[in-house]
N, C-alpha and C positions, 0 to 999 in steps of 0.2 A: 162791425167788429164783434167777435164772440170772445167773451172772457170767462174763464173758469175760476171760481173763487171758493174759498172755504165756506161751508154753510152747515149749521146745526139744525136739524129738525127732529128726527127720532134718534139719530146717531150722528157722529161726525161724518161729513160727506163733502162733496163738491157740487156746486150748482153752475150751470151755464147761463149767463145773462148776455143779452145782445145790447150793444150800445151804438149810437150813431153820433157823428159830429154835427152840431147845430151850425147855423149860419154865422153865429158869433164865435165859433171855434171851441165851444164847450161840449163835453160828452153828455149825452142824455140817454137814459135807459129806455129801451123800446119794450113796452108791455107785451107779454106773450100769453098765448092761451095755455101753454104748458111749459114748465121749467124742467129741463133734463138734469137728473142727478147722475153722479158717476156710477152708482149701482154696482160697485166692485165687490161689496161685501155681502155674501149670502148669509141669511139668518134663518133660524128655525122657529116655527110657531110653538109657543108654550101652551096654547089653548086653541080651541076652535075659534075662528073669527069670521064675522059676517062682513062681506065686501059688497059694494055697490057696483053695478055695471058702468055707471057714470056718476061723476060728482053730483050730489043733490038729487040723484035719481031715486026711483022707487023699487026697481028690480034688484034683488039681492041674491047672493048664494053664499055658502059656507065653505071655507077651507078648513080641513081638519088639522088638529094638533099634530105636530111632527113634520109637517110639510116644510120644505126648504124654499125660501122666497128671496126676491131682491126688491128693493125699493128703487124705482126707476125714474119717477118724475113727480112733480107737484102740479096742481091745477093753477089757473090764473090767480086765484085768491090766496094760494099757498096754504089752504085749509084742508086740502085733501091730498093724500099721497097714493100713487099707483103702486100696487103690490103685484109682482109677476112671479109666476111659477115657471120652472125650467121647461115645462111642456107647452108653454105659450098662454096658459090661462092667466088673465089679469083682471083686477078689480080695484076699486077705490076705497080707501080707509080714511075716515074723518079724523083729523088731528084736533086734539083738545088741550088747552092750556092746563098745566098741572098734572097731566097724565104721566104715570110711570110706565113707559113703554117696555121696560124689562119684564113687566107682568105678561106681556103679549109675545115678546120676541126674545129668543136666546141667541147669544153671540153678537150682540150689538157692539159697535166699535166706538169707543170713547177715547179721544186723544188726551194726552196729558198724564 
């Protein structure tokens, strides 16, 4: 069973989690290699950012300030977020506790 639930990472979003019913009738979350986000909100880069081709990888590239992007998924550790550009280019951005992501992205969605 796939459940979409509210989730806050860089902005308010929704995450898809997969659950299965165990032999004793309880729900158990099934670990995933990637967690899909709703990615409905497009944001703009406030500065050039370095992205990685894969989480924890060595190969990087830079997206320039002003590009419009979507945050589409998290890796299994939920420490990396996939950033996608409308032309299909995508890369991974490391999430860090205490970071003010509004320094990186304009147009973030915060409910409340």
